[in-house]
Backbone as ProteinMPNN parsed JSONL, in Angstrom:
{"seq_chain_A": "MNAPVRVDDKGQITLPQDVLDQLGIGPGSEVTFRRTADGKFAIERAGVSLQPAQPLDPDRFRKLRGHAGPGLTTDEIMEMTRGD", "coords_chain_A": {"N_chain_A": [[8.616, 25.095, 6.413], [9.988, 27.345, 6.153], [12.383, 29.136, 5.085], [14.254, 31.314, 3.632], [16.704, 29.98, 0.569], [20.297, 30.233, -0.464], [21.286, 30.485, -3.952], [24.519, 29.073, -5.25], [28.21, 30.302, -7.077], [27.238, 28.059, -8.568], [25.315, 27.786, -9.145], [23.856, 25.717, -7.296], [22.805, 24.882, -4.55], [21.864, 24.433, -0.9], [19.954, 22.394, 1.023], [18.36, 22.729, 4.132], [18.91, 21.346, 6.582], [16.302, 19.975, 7.885], [14.845, 19.659, 6.465], [15.563, 17.463, 4.38], [16.327, 15.995, 6.696], [12.706, 15.313, 6.799], [12.695, 14.197, 4.231], [13.565, 11.751, 4.429], [16.643, 12.41, 2.613], [19.748, 11.841, 2.083], [23.165, 11.242, 1.914], [24.012, 10.412, -1.631], [21.384, 10.19, -1.918], [18.532, 10.436, -4.51], [17.102, 12.788, -5.793], [14.162, 13.885, -7.134], [12.802, 16.612, -9.489], [9.384, 18.018, -9.395], [6.365, 19.302, -11.485], [4.289, 21.304, -9.938], [-0.035, 21.323, -10.0], [-0.621, 23.248, -9.901], [1.284, 24.853, -10.671], [3.758, 25.152, -9.093], [6.517, 23.703, -8.754], [7.414, 20.59, -6.968], [10.287, 18.68, -4.477], [11.525, 15.94, -4.122], [11.864, 13.034, -2.651], [13.778, 10.795, -5.447], [12.003, 8.22, -6.311], [9.77, 7.541, -4.941], [6.564, 7.044, -3.565], [4.819, 9.936, -2.147], [2.723, 9.715, -1.489], [-0.811, 9.838, -0.721], [-1.184, 7.316, 2.636], [-2.143, 4.692, 2.026], [-5.136, 3.341, 4.178], [-5.862, 0.536, 6.219], [-6.019, -3.067, 6.583], [-8.785, -4.109, 8.43], [-8.043, -6.678, 8.779], [-5.125, -8.209, 7.944], [-3.445, -9.728, 7.712], [-4.632, -12.173, 8.303], [-4.64, -14.402, 7.229], [-2.366, -15.424, 8.061], [-2.883, -16.348, 10.332], [-1.492, -19.779, 12.612], [0.065, -20.04, 11.069], [3.171, -20.163, 11.151], [2.5, -22.598, 13.452], [2.321, -24.956, 15.755], [3.966, -24.526, 18.938], [6.265, -24.001, 21.414], [4.952, -23.753, 24.988], [3.916, -20.845, 26.654], [4.638, -21.429, 29.612], [6.532, -23.412, 28.99], [9.03, -21.327, 27.538], [9.68, -19.929, 29.363], [11.188, -21.21, 31.492], [13.082, -22.458, 29.702], [14.795, -20.165, 29.404], [14.548, -19.051, 32.039], [16.133, -20.53, 32.603], [15.524, -22.887, 34.54]], "CA_chain_A": [[9.627, 25.767, 6.541], [9.799, 28.735, 4.588], [13.127, 29.723, 5.544], [14.783, 30.654, 1.739], [18.354, 29.937, 0.717], [21.293, 31.18, -1.252], [22.142, 29.602, -5.148], [26.213, 29.389, -5.185], [28.17, 30.676, -8.138], [27.385, 26.505, -9.707], [24.038, 26.843, -10.029], [23.698, 25.254, -6.591], [21.624, 25.854, -3.457], [22.728, 23.277, 0.537], [19.11, 21.86, 1.139], [18.176, 22.985, 5.541], [19.19, 19.389, 6.941], [16.157, 18.964, 8.649], [14.05, 19.191, 4.973], [16.059, 16.662, 4.13], [15.336, 15.026, 7.416], [11.468, 14.897, 6.573], [12.482, 13.702, 2.708], [14.853, 10.761, 4.063], [17.138, 12.028, 1.631], [21.115, 11.523, 2.571], [24.231, 11.074, 1.205], [24.369, 9.501, -2.366], [20.625, 10.08, -2.227], [18.314, 11.187, -5.953], [16.251, 13.663, -6.338], [12.791, 14.996, -8.706], [11.485, 18.147, -9.544], [8.426, 18.208, -10.238], [6.226, 20.833, -11.514], [2.618, 20.529, -10.018], [-0.494, 21.221, -11.08], [-0.652, 24.916, -9.783], [2.35, 25.82, -11.386], [4.646, 25.144, -8.238], [7.731, 22.814, -8.194], [8.479, 19.955, -5.748], [11.002, 17.71, -5.138], [11.198, 14.777, -3.478], [12.392, 11.544, -3.406], [13.891, 9.776, -5.985], [11.247, 6.718, -6.27], [9.56, 7.409, -3.907], [5.829, 7.74, -3.459], [4.067, 10.794, -1.23], [0.522, 9.842, -2.432], [-1.322, 9.522, 1.326], [-1.355, 6.266, 2.544], [-4.4, 4.094, 2.278], [-6.491, 2.423, 5.374], [-5.389, -0.474, 6.641], [-6.659, -4.019, 6.128], [-7.883, -5.023, 9.941], [-7.69, -8.828, 8.063], [-4.132, -7.986, 7.243], [-2.618, -11.103, 9.145], [-5.569, -13.352, 8.839], [-3.929, -15.716, 6.259], [-0.468, -15.398, 8.779], [-2.743, -17.258, 11.761], [-1.43, -20.406, 12.631], [1.519, -20.059, 10.368], [4.403, -20.779, 12.818], [3.05, -24.038, 14.319], [2.33, -24.638, 17.216], [5.353, -24.081, 19.206], [6.398, -23.706, 23.551], [3.491, -22.927, 25.447], [4.26, -20.129, 27.395], [5.884, -22.347, 30.658], [8.243, -23.817, 28.465], [9.61, -20.723, 27.033], [10.364, -19.479, 31.081], [11.588, -22.654, 31.941], [14.298, -22.382, 29.0], [14.653, -18.575, 30.412], [15.398, -18.653, 33.83], [17.717, -22.203, 33.43], [14.796, -24.143, 35.488]], "C_chain_A": [[9.764, 25.937, 5.594], [10.884, 29.31, 5.005], [13.84, 30.315, 3.955], [16.083, 30.129, 2.127], [18.974, 29.836, -0.624], [21.778, 30.484, -2.375], [23.124, 30.634, -5.187], [26.33, 29.895, -6.903], [27.873, 29.246, -8.866], [25.926, 26.832, -9.275], [23.225, 26.459, -8.832], [22.983, 25.829, -5.375], [21.712, 24.012, -2.261], [20.58, 23.422, 0.771], [19.132, 22.234, 2.773], [18.13, 21.395, 7.052], [17.634, 19.105, 7.607], [14.314, 18.875, 6.783], [14.375, 17.77, 4.907], [15.697, 15.304, 5.052], [13.984, 14.41, 6.622], [11.416, 14.762, 5.125], [13.213, 12.109, 2.679], [15.462, 11.325, 3.183], [19.099, 12.032, 2.982], [22.198, 10.941, 1.801], [24.536, 10.392, 0.227], [22.833, 9.56, -2.641], [20.102, 10.546, -3.521], [17.184, 11.666, -5.141], [15.469, 14.255, -7.13], [12.985, 15.934, -8.472], [10.678, 18.689, -9.84], [7.321, 19.254, -10.467], [5.071, 20.649, -10.89], [1.469, 20.726, -11.11], [-0.57, 22.296, -11.128], [0.366, 25.611, -10.173], [3.953, 25.929, -10.577], [5.628, 24.456, -9.029], [7.999, 21.713, -6.788], [9.236, 19.075, -5.728], [10.923, 16.819, -4.293], [12.433, 13.536, -3.957], [13.192, 10.827, -3.953], [12.809, 8.711, -5.783], [10.426, 6.358, -5.21], [8.097, 7.687, -3.561], [5.28, 8.609, -2.635], [2.763, 10.269, -0.831], [0.557, 8.963, -0.103], [-1.77, 8.048, 1.009], [-2.554, 5.783, 2.881], [-4.659, 3.25, 3.519], [-5.987, 1.329, 4.553], [-5.832, -1.608, 7.046], [-6.56, -4.914, 7.712], [-8.305, -6.406, 9.377], [-6.386, -9.505, 7.952], [-3.378, -9.18, 7.407], [-3.639, -12.162, 9.214], [-5.513, -14.363, 8.558], [-2.572, -16.293, 7.344], [-1.614, -16.049, 10.275], [-2.01, -18.829, 11.921], [-0.363, -20.942, 12.57], [2.563, -21.299, 10.639], [4.231, -22.44, 13.249], [2.615, -23.36, 15.729], [3.074, -24.442, 18.574], [5.58, -24.281, 20.115], [5.253, -23.263, 23.618], [4.491, -22.239, 26.388], [5.866, -20.98, 28.602], [7.238, -22.917, 30.656], [8.883, -22.725, 27.325], [10.301, -19.988, 27.876], [11.025, -20.731, 31.63], [13.275, -22.44, 31.441], [14.938, -21.253, 29.564], [14.855, -18.749, 31.475], [16.275, -19.376, 34.012], [17.421, -22.877, 34.584], [15.234, -24.957, 35.03]], "O_chain_A": [[9.756, 25.328, 4.525], [10.541, 30.378, 5.513], [13.856, 29.433, 3.096], [16.553, 29.882, 3.237], [18.413, 29.472, -1.657], [22.733, 29.755, -2.109], [23.129, 31.865, -5.185], [25.428, 29.959, -7.739], [28.364, 29.257, -9.995], [25.309, 25.799, -9.017], [22.016, 26.675, -8.922], [22.648, 27.006, -5.24], [21.642, 22.862, -2.696], [20.025, 24.515, 0.651], [20.309, 22.027, 3.068], [17.462, 20.897, 7.957], [17.535, 17.928, 7.953], [13.325, 18.209, 6.478], [13.583, 16.923, 5.319], [15.191, 14.226, 4.739], [14.016, 13.363, 5.976], [10.369, 15.087, 4.565], [13.43, 11.411, 1.688], [14.924, 10.839, 2.189], [19.301, 12.184, 4.187], [21.914, 10.058, 0.991], [25.35, 9.517, 0.524], [22.607, 8.973, -3.7], [20.979, 11.193, -4.094], [16.563, 11.172, -4.2], [15.902, 15.139, -7.869], [13.341, 16.333, -7.364], [10.761, 19.743, -10.47], [7.297, 20.155, -9.629], [4.568, 19.594, -11.278], [1.533, 20.545, -12.325], [-0.618, 22.783, -12.258], [0.428, 26.836, -10.071], [4.965, 26.463, -11.031], [5.51, 24.71, -10.228], [8.661, 22.025, -5.799], [9.252, 18.375, -6.74], [9.982, 16.985, -3.517], [13.251, 13.273, -4.839], [13.629, 9.959, -3.196], [12.915, 8.291, -4.631], [10.327, 5.259, -4.666], [8.075, 8.831, -3.107], [4.976, 7.819, -1.741], [2.013, 10.536, 0.108], [1.129, 8.357, 0.803], [-2.318, 7.561, 0.021], [-3.514, 6.116, 3.575], [-3.995, 2.213, 3.502], [-5.767, 1.081, 3.367], [-6.241, -1.448, 8.196], [-5.701, -5.638, 8.215], [-9.139, -7.041, 10.022], [-6.213, -10.721, 7.881], [-2.322, -9.094, 6.781], [-3.563, -13.014, 10.099], [-6.027, -15.31, 9.153], [-2.014, -17.389, 7.296], [-0.985, -16.184, 11.324], [-1.992, -19.195, 10.746], [0.203, -21.78, 13.272], [2.704, -22.511, 10.476], [5.118, -23.284, 13.376], [2.555, -22.305, 16.359], [2.257, -24.068, 19.416], [4.964, -25.337, 20.268], [4.59, -22.623, 22.802], [5.533, -22.727, 26.824], [7.092, -21.072, 28.541], [8.245, -23.007, 31.358], [9.235, -23.206, 26.248], [11.331, -19.406, 27.536], [11.249, -20.516, 32.821], [14.282, -22.316, 32.138], [15.808, -21.563, 30.378], [15.953, -18.262, 31.746], [17.093, -19.357, 34.932], [18.198, -23.345, 35.416], [14.975, -26.096, 35.418]]}, "name": "protein", "num_of_chains": 1, "seq": "MNAPVRVDDKGQITLPQDVLDQLGIGPGSEVTFRRTADGKFAIERAGVSLQPAQPLDPDRFRKLRGHAGPGLTTDEIMEMTRGD"}
C-alpha cells in the first residue's frame, strides 16, 4: 500500500482500512510510532512484537502425550454419538 493520506485541521490522519486490518488495529487499540535505523517511521500496534516468527519445535507437544489418560475408544464414542 502506498496511497497518501491527508492530515486534517487537528493534525490527525485516517489510516486506510486495509492497513488497520493488517496491523490488527480496531476501535480502542493503541499504536506506537518508532524511528527505524534508516530514519523512516514505523507504526505498530502497541504491545505487539512484529519480529520474525521463530521456527516451531517439532517436539513441542511431546510432553503432553498421554496427559489426558486412556479415555474412550472410538467405538464407545461412536456409540454415544449415534445413540446406539
